[in-house]
N, C-alpha and C positions, 0 to 999 in steps of 0.2 A: 505963222507956222512954217517950218522949213519945208520948201517945196519937195525936196527929195524924200521926205518922210511920207508925204501924201501919196506918193507913187507906189508904196509897198502895200500890197493887198493884205489885210489882216486875217483873211480866212484861208490863206495858203498854208500848206504844211512846210515843215523845215526842209529846205532844199538839201539834197544829199548827193554825194558822188555814187557811182555805180556800186563800189565796194562798201559804202556806208560811211558817212562823215561823222556819225554819232555812235557811241557805244550802245549795244542792246540794253534796254532797260532804263535808258536816260529819262524817259518820261513816266516811269513807274513811281508813284508816290511812296514815301518812306512809311514803314510799318511802325507806327508809334507804340503799338502794344507788344512789340517784340522784346524779348528779354535783353538786358544790357549785354554788350559784347564782352567776352572774357579773353584772357591770354592763356593759351595752352600751357599747363604746368605751373600756373601761378594761382594762389588763393584757393587751393583745393581742387582745381580743375585738373582733369587727367593730362599727364604729359604726353607728348607725341614722340614716337621713335624717329630719330633723325640719323641718316647715314653718317658715319664717322667723318668721311672726307668732306661731306657737304657742310657739316657743322664746323669743321676746321676752317674751311674757306670763308664761310660767313663771318666767323669770329675774327679772322684775319682782316677782312674788309672793315668790320666795326672798329678794330683797333686803330684804324688810320684817321678816325674822325673824333673830335671832341664831343660831338653829339652823334651817338651811335645810330640814330634814325637816318642819318645821312648816308648810310650804307645800304639803304633799301634797294636801290636799283641794281647795284652789283650782286646783292644777295639773291634777288629775284632772278637775275640772269643766270646765276650759278644753279639755282634750283631748277630753272627751265632746261639747262644743259643736262642735268641728271634725269629729269622726269620726261623730257621732250616737249613739255609745255607747262604753264603755270596752273597746274591742276589744283583742285581744292586741297589734296594731300600735300602738294608742294608748298602752297601758301601756308598751310598749318605748320609745316616743318620750319619755315622761315620765321613765322610768328613765334614759335616756341623758342628758337634761338635768340631772336632779337627782343623778345619780351614786348611784343606789340600784338594787337588784335589782328585776326585774319582780315577783318574789314578795312583796317588801315592799309594793308598790303594789297588787298583786292582793288581798292581805289587807285593805287599807283599802277598795278598791272593792267588795268582796263583803260588807262590813259595813254600808255606808251605803245607805239606801233610795233616795236620789235619784241614785245612781250606777248605771248599767245595765251589766251585764256580758253581756248578750245583746242582739241587735239589736231595736230598738223603733221605733215610728213616730216621725217627726221632730218632731211637735208633741205636747207633753205636756198632758194634761188630768187633773189630780189632783182628785178629788171628795172633799171631807172627809166622812168617815162616823163621826166621834166623836159623843158623845151629843147635843150641842146640834143639830147638823146632821141627825143620824139622826132625832131627834124631829120635825124640820121637813120630813122627806120626802127626805133625801139618798139613801137606799137605792133608792127608785123613780127618782130623778134619775139616779143612776149607771147603773141598768139601761136607762133610756131612752137615755142617751148611747152605752152599749155597743151597744145594738140599732141605733141610727142609724149608727154607724160600721161595724158588721158588715154592714150592707146595702149599703154603698158598695164599688165595685170596688177602690178604692185605700185603703180604710179602715184596714187593719192597717199598711200602709206609711206612711200619712199621720199616724195618731194613735196615741199611747200613752196609753190610758185606763185608769186604775186608781183604787182607793180609797186614801185616805190617812188615817192614824190621827187626826191633828189638824193643822189649818193655822192655828189661833190667831186666827180671825176670827169668833167666836161671834155677834157683833152683826149679821152679814149672812148668818146661816144660812138655808137651806142654800147653801153656796158652793163654789167650785172655784178652782183655780189653773190658768190657761190660759197656758202658756209663761211662767210666772212672774207673770202679771197676775191679781190677786185680783178675782173678780166674784161678786156676790150681792146680795140674795137671789135665788136662781134657781128657776125652775119648769120643769116638763117642756115647757111651751110655748116656753121660751127655747132649747131645744136646737137646733132647725134654724138659727136665726139665729147661735148661737154657733159652730157648725161652719162655716157659710157665711162668717162673718167671718174665721175662721182660714184657710180655703181661699183667700179672696180677698186675704189680706194686709191686711185692714182692722183698726183697733182693735176688740178684742173687746167687744161689748155696752158701748159707752162710758158709757151712762147708769147701768150697774150696776157700774162699776169702783170698788173701794175707794179708789183714789187720787183719784177725783172727788168723794168725799163731803165735805161741809162739816165742818171741824174747827176747834176753838178755837186750835190751834197752827198758824200759817200755814205753818210749815216742815215739819210732820209728814208730809205727803205728797209732799215734794220728792224 
């Protein structure tokens, strides 16, 4: 027998990161008596009202692929943008347009980190905590942002603050993605201005945006 296998205790639970390395419900057995999944608006099932612009965006994504199911990720991302998260209603709407079951889409939404299946703040602040950023103070930066958001009355509804395994911008460590905009290097002193910029709808820390950095390729930051 492989010696390494002997060292793994069989009675131990699945190891998890603090934020949870497994999706809730991963250990819940399937309900074999449940009715078969249906597609909204197909085979006599009620159709679901879908916002016109959301439907148009999903159909545009579907048109890019020979197999329309391949548009699942951008379709869910579009629905999340409209609803703020991949709510049951959002998933039903995508299912109706794509002619898939909601279960098909829920399986995808619960797998990917950047799709939220629970309500979150409407502005995302992802702080990279991988090795380069962590060595440059990302953990303290994340704690400072969480503390600042937690002190505000509307903090939890306004901001979705979380650590992120890697955002791929080690040259500006420690850094964060704020509503998709990369900013860095960041210090704890930058936190109040970062949050104020978001609240006021201003460009976030414009002098520290990755897109504003000088680059040899003139089109790289386009």
